C-alpha positions as CSV (number, residue, x, y, z in Angstrom):
1,M,-10.7,-10.7,-31.6
2,G,-8.2,-13.8,-29.8
3,R,-9.5,-17.0,-27.6
4,Q,-11.5,-17.6,-24.9
5,K,-11.4,-20.6,-23.1
6,I,-14.1,-21.5,-20.1
7,I,-12.7,-22.9,-17.5
8,P,-15.6,-24.0,-14.6
9,E,-13.7,-24.7,-12.0
10,A,-11.3,-21.6,-12.4
11,L,-11.9,-20.3,-8.8
12,D,-11.6,-23.5,-7.0
13,I,-8.0,-24.3,-8.9
14,Y,-6.9,-20.7,-7.7
15,L,-8.5,-20.9,-3.9
16,D,-6.8,-24.4,-3.7
17,Y,-3.3,-22.7,-5.2
18,I,-3.5,-19.6,-2.7
19,T,-4.3,-21.3,0.5
20,K,-2.2,-24.4,0.5
21,D,0.8,-23.2,2.6
22,F,-1.6,-21.5,5.3
23,K,-2.5,-23.8,8.3
24,F,-3.7,-20.5,10.7
25,N,-7.2,-20.3,12.5
26,L,-9.1,-17.2,12.5
27,K,-11.7,-18.5,15.2
28,G,-12.2,-15.6,17.2
29,L,-11.5,-12.9,14.9
30,K,-14.2,-10.6,13.3
31,I,-13.0,-9.4,10.1
32,A,-14.8,-6.2,7.5
33,V,-14.4,-6.6,4.0
34,D,-14.6,-3.8,1.3
35,C,-14.2,-6.2,-1.9
36,A,-15.0,-3.0,-3.9
37,N,-17.5,-4.7,-6.3
38,G,-15.0,-6.3,-8.2
39,A,-12.7,-9.4,-8.4
40,T,-12.2,-10.3,-5.0
41,S,-15.8,-10.2,-4.1
42,V,-16.6,-14.2,-4.0
43,A,-13.0,-14.9,-3.1
44,V,-11.9,-12.9,-0.5
45,P,-15.4,-13.7,1.9
46,K,-14.9,-17.6,1.0
47,V,-11.4,-17.7,2.3
48,L,-11.3,-16.0,5.2
49,A,-14.3,-17.7,6.5
50,M,-12.5,-21.2,5.2
51,F,-9.9,-20.0,8.0
52,G,-12.3,-19.7,10.7
53,A,-12.8,-15.9,10.5
54,D,-16.3,-14.2,11.1
55,V,-16.5,-12.3,8.0
56,I,-18.7,-9.4,7.4
57,S,-18.4,-8.5,3.4
58,F,-19.8,-5.4,1.7
59,N,-19.7,-4.4,-1.9
60,T,-19.8,-7.4,-3.3
61,D,-22.3,-6.9,-6.0
62,T,-20.3,-8.0,-9.5
63,E,-23.3,-7.5,-11.3
64,S,-23.8,-3.7,-10.6
65,G,-20.5,-2.5,-12.8
66,L,-19.6,-0.1,-9.6
67,I,-16.8,-1.6,-9.4
68,N,-14.1,0.9,-7.4
69,K,-17.3,3.4,-7.0
70,D,-17.3,4.9,-3.8
71,C,-16.0,2.2,-2.6
72,G,-12.6,-0.4,-2.2
73,S,-8.7,0.5,-1.3
74,T,-9.0,4.2,-3.3
75,H,-11.8,5.1,-0.1
76,P,-9.8,4.0,2.7
77,E,-12.8,6.5,4.8
78,V,-15.5,3.8,4.0
79,L,-13.3,1.0,4.9
80,Q,-12.8,3.3,8.3
81,R,-16.6,3.2,8.8
82,L,-17.5,-0.3,8.0
83,V,-15.2,-1.5,10.6
84,M,-16.5,0.8,13.3
85,E,-19.9,0.1,12.3
86,S,-19.6,-3.6,12.3
87,K,-17.6,-3.4,15.6
88,A,-14.5,-5.5,14.0
89,D,-11.3,-6.5,15.0
90,I,-10.0,-5.7,11.3
91,G,-10.9,-4.5,8.0
92,F,-9.4,-5.1,4.5
93,S,-10.3,-3.3,1.5
94,Y,-9.6,-4.3,-2.0
95,D,-9.4,-2.3,-5.8
96,G,-11.6,-4.0,-8.4
97,D,-8.9,-5.6,-10.1
98,G,-8.0,-7.3,-6.8
99,D,-4.1,-6.8,-6.6
100,R,-4.1,-3.8,-4.1
101,V,-5.2,-4.3,-0.3
102,I,-5.1,-2.0,2.3
103,G,-6.4,-2.4,6.2
104,C,-8.1,-0.9,9.4
105,D,-7.7,-1.7,12.9
106,S,-10.3,-1.7,15.8
107,F,-9.2,2.6,16.3
108,S,-10.3,3.5,12.4
109,R,-6.1,3.8,11.4
110,I,-5.3,2.6,8.2
111,L,-2.8,-0.1,7.9
112,D,-1.3,0.5,4.6
113,G,1.2,-0.7,2.1
114,D,4.1,0.8,4.3
115,V,2.7,-0.6,7.3
116,F,2.1,-4.1,5.9
117,I,5.8,-4.0,4.1
118,A,7.0,-3.0,7.4
119,F,5.4,-5.7,9.7
120,S,5.8,-8.2,7.0
121,A,9.6,-7.4,6.6
122,I,10.4,-7.7,10.5
123,L,8.7,-10.8,11.1
124,M,10.5,-12.6,7.9
125,K,13.9,-11.5,9.6
126,E,12.9,-12.8,12.6
127,N,12.0,-15.9,10.9
128,N,15.3,-15.8,8.6
129,I,13.4,-15.5,5.4
130,L,14.0,-12.1,4.5
131,K,16.2,-12.8,1.6
132,N,19.9,-10.3,1.3
133,N,17.6,-8.5,4.7
134,G,16.3,-5.6,2.5
135,V,12.6,-4.5,1.3
136,V,11.9,-2.7,-2.0
137,T,9.5,0.3,-2.3
138,T,8.7,3.6,-4.0
139,I,10.2,7.2,-3.2
140,M,6.5,7.5,-2.3
141,A,6.9,5.6,1.0
142,N,6.6,7.2,4.1
143,Y,9.9,8.0,5.8
144,G,8.9,5.8,8.9
145,L,9.0,3.1,6.8
146,E,12.5,3.7,6.1
147,K,13.5,4.8,9.7
148,A,11.4,1.6,11.2
149,M,14.2,-0.6,8.8
150,Q,16.9,1.2,10.0
151,E,16.2,0.5,13.4
152,K,15.9,-3.3,12.8
153,N,18.9,-3.3,10.3
154,I,17.3,-3.9,7.1
155,K,17.7,-2.1,3.7
156,V,15.6,-0.2,1.6
157,F,15.6,0.1,-2.0
158,K,13.5,2.7,-3.6
159,T,12.1,2.8,-6.8
160,K,9.9,5.4,-9.3
161,V,6.1,4.8,-8.7
162,G,4.8,2.0,-10.4
163,D,4.6,-1.7,-9.3
164,R,6.3,-2.6,-12.4
165,Y,9.7,-0.6,-10.9
166,V,9.3,-2.6,-7.6
167,L,9.6,-5.9,-9.2
168,E,12.5,-5.2,-11.3
169,K,14.2,-3.8,-8.3
170,M,13.7,-7.2,-6.5
171,I,14.5,-9.3,-9.4
172,E,17.8,-6.9,-9.5
173,E,18.6,-7.1,-5.6
174,D,17.2,-10.5,-5.0
175,I,14.9,-9.2,-2.5
176,V,11.5,-11.1,-1.9
177,I,9.3,-8.5,-0.6
178,G,8.6,-5.1,-2.0
179,G,5.4,-2.7,-2.9
180,E,4.0,0.4,-2.4
181,Q,2.1,2.5,0.3
182,S,-1.2,2.4,-2.4
183,G,-1.2,-1.6,-0.9
184,H,0.4,-3.3,-3.9
185,I,2.6,-5.5,-2.5
186,I,4.9,-8.4,-4.0
187,F,6.0,-11.2,-2.3
188,N,8.3,-13.0,-4.5
189,N,9.5,-15.8,-3.1
190,I,5.2,-16.9,-3.3
191,S,4.2,-15.4,-6.2
192,S,5.9,-12.4,-9.1
193,I,2.7,-10.4,-9.1
194,G,0.4,-8.4,-6.7
195,D,-2.3,-10.2,-5.0
196,G,-4.4,-8.5,-2.6
197,L,-5.7,-12.0,-0.9
198,L,-2.6,-13.4,-1.1
199,S,-1.2,-10.5,1.0
200,T,-4.3,-10.7,3.2
201,L,-3.1,-14.5,3.9
202,I,0.2,-13.5,4.5
203,F,-0.4,-10.9,7.0
204,L,-2.8,-12.4,8.8
205,N,-0.4,-15.8,8.9
206,F,2.4,-13.4,10.5
207,L,-0.4,-11.7,12.8
208,S,-1.3,-15.4,14.2
209,E,2.2,-16.7,14.4
210,S,3.5,-13.6,16.2
211,K,0.4,-13.9,18.5
212,K,0.5,-9.8,18.2
213,D,-3.1,-7.8,18.7
214,P,-4.3,-6.7,15.5
215,D,-4.5,-3.0,17.1
216,S,-0.5,-3.1,17.5
217,V,0.4,-3.0,14.0
218,Y,-0.3,0.2,13.2
219,E,2.2,1.4,15.6
220,I,5.4,-0.7,13.8
221,I,6.0,2.6,11.9
222,E,6.0,6.1,13.2
223,H,3.5,8.1,10.4
224,Y,4.9,11.4,9.0
225,P,2.4,13.8,7.9
226,Q,2.2,13.7,3.7
227,V,0.3,16.0,1.3
228,L,-0.5,15.9,-2.2
229,K,-1.2,18.8,-4.5
230,N,-1.8,18.8,-8.0
231,L,-0.8,21.9,-9.8
232,K,-2.5,22.8,-13.1
233,V,0.1,24.5,-15.3
234,K,0.3,25.4,-19.0
235,D,3.8,23.7,-19.9
236,K,4.8,21.0,-17.5
237,N,8.2,20.3,-19.3
238,L,9.2,23.4,-19.0
239,I,8.7,23.7,-15.3
240,M,10.2,20.5,-14.5
241,E,13.3,21.6,-16.5
242,S,13.5,24.3,-14.7
243,S,17.2,24.7,-12.6
244,E,15.6,27.2,-10.1
245,L,12.9,24.8,-9.0
246,K,15.5,22.2,-8.6
247,K,17.6,24.3,-6.4
248,K,14.5,25.5,-4.2
249,I,13.9,21.3,-3.7
250,T,17.3,20.9,-2.8
251,D,17.0,24.1,-0.2
252,A,14.2,22.5,1.1
253,E,15.2,18.7,1.4
254,N,18.5,20.3,3.0
255,Y,16.1,21.9,5.7
256,L,14.4,18.4,6.6
257,K,17.8,17.1,7.1
258,G,16.8,13.6,5.8
259,E,13.4,13.3,8.2
260,G,11.1,13.4,5.4
261,K,11.1,13.9,1.6
262,I,10.0,16.3,-1.1
263,V,8.6,14.5,-4.5
264,V,7.9,16.8,-7.7
265,R,6.8,15.2,-10.7
266,S,4.8,15.5,-13.6
267,S,1.7,13.6,-14.3
268,G,1.8,11.4,-17.5
269,T,-1.6,11.9,-18.8
270,E,-2.6,15.5,-17.8
271,S,-1.0,19.1,-17.3
272,L,-0.2,18.6,-14.3
273,I,2.5,18.7,-11.8
274,R,2.1,16.6,-8.4
275,V,3.6,18.1,-4.9
276,M,4.3,15.5,-2.4
277,V,5.8,16.7,1.3
278,E,6.3,14.9,4.4
279,A,7.9,15.8,7.4
280,K,7.9,15.3,11.5
281,T,4.7,17.9,11.4
282,L,2.1,19.5,9.4
283,D,3.0,22.8,9.8
284,V,6.4,22.2,8.5
285,V,4.7,19.7,5.4
286,E,2.7,22.9,4.9
287,K,5.1,25.4,4.7
288,I,7.4,23.7,2.5
289,Q,4.5,22.9,0.2
290,D,3.1,26.3,0.0
291,D,6.9,27.5,-0.9
292,I,7.1,25.2,-3.7
293,C,3.5,25.4,-5.1
294,N,3.5,29.0,-5.3
295,F,7.5,28.9,-6.6
296,I,6.1,26.8,-9.5
297,L,3.1,29.0,-10.3
298,T,5.8,32.1,-11.2
299,I,7.6,29.8,-14.0
300,K,7.2,30.7,-17.7
């Protein structure tokens, strides 16, 4: 069904479009990339090399069918190992369809979507291109991002999980940057979709303009411990409607006094309840999470 049109020069058209506004020089920067055996396997190494970087590429086998298989942005531990083994200055990891990117510095610290957003937003504000002085993120974003934005007087708008909700809020509030912790970032002044390679180029452009060391970016935000648990349950709807559970969550949120968050939501496809807790210390995270999870298991 449908029609297929072959465009032999499609890659060149895309690369010309995506690189036309960038003039930085990456000479002397060693970059490791994990392309997840997917859509970025050709474009990312080629583009970064175009700008002078020393590129070490991994997982670029588009014929294997092993897209995202133990690699890519859903396996950040792989990028950490690759950066360390190749002695790279920085690394980037993409998902199979190329709309997400996460980074890793030379200390093996992961630069997730929260870090990308905070770093970019601060520099955009300094350059007077942060429209309406705000960013859009989801309820899963680390509180460290929100805290960093508050310190710079940048407004934070939160949505449900999902890039479609992020984009809707960006359009509604006329905001030019938004995204998710998973690395799906939208720069609405350039493109209305998430593009991991574009996000990488924007990040590297800000890095070049600010003359910052790649290893300084991680500390842009304070990283609050986050732990996610999936509980298998019989009736997820019954649990989510429980007034006692809602009160327990409210009490725990009051205990956190705004420094952290609790997100309890049901899976859309499985009989699971997902409990994510974030706080200043791991001890507090585990205490609250165990309390809420144990309570959920008593609801019948």
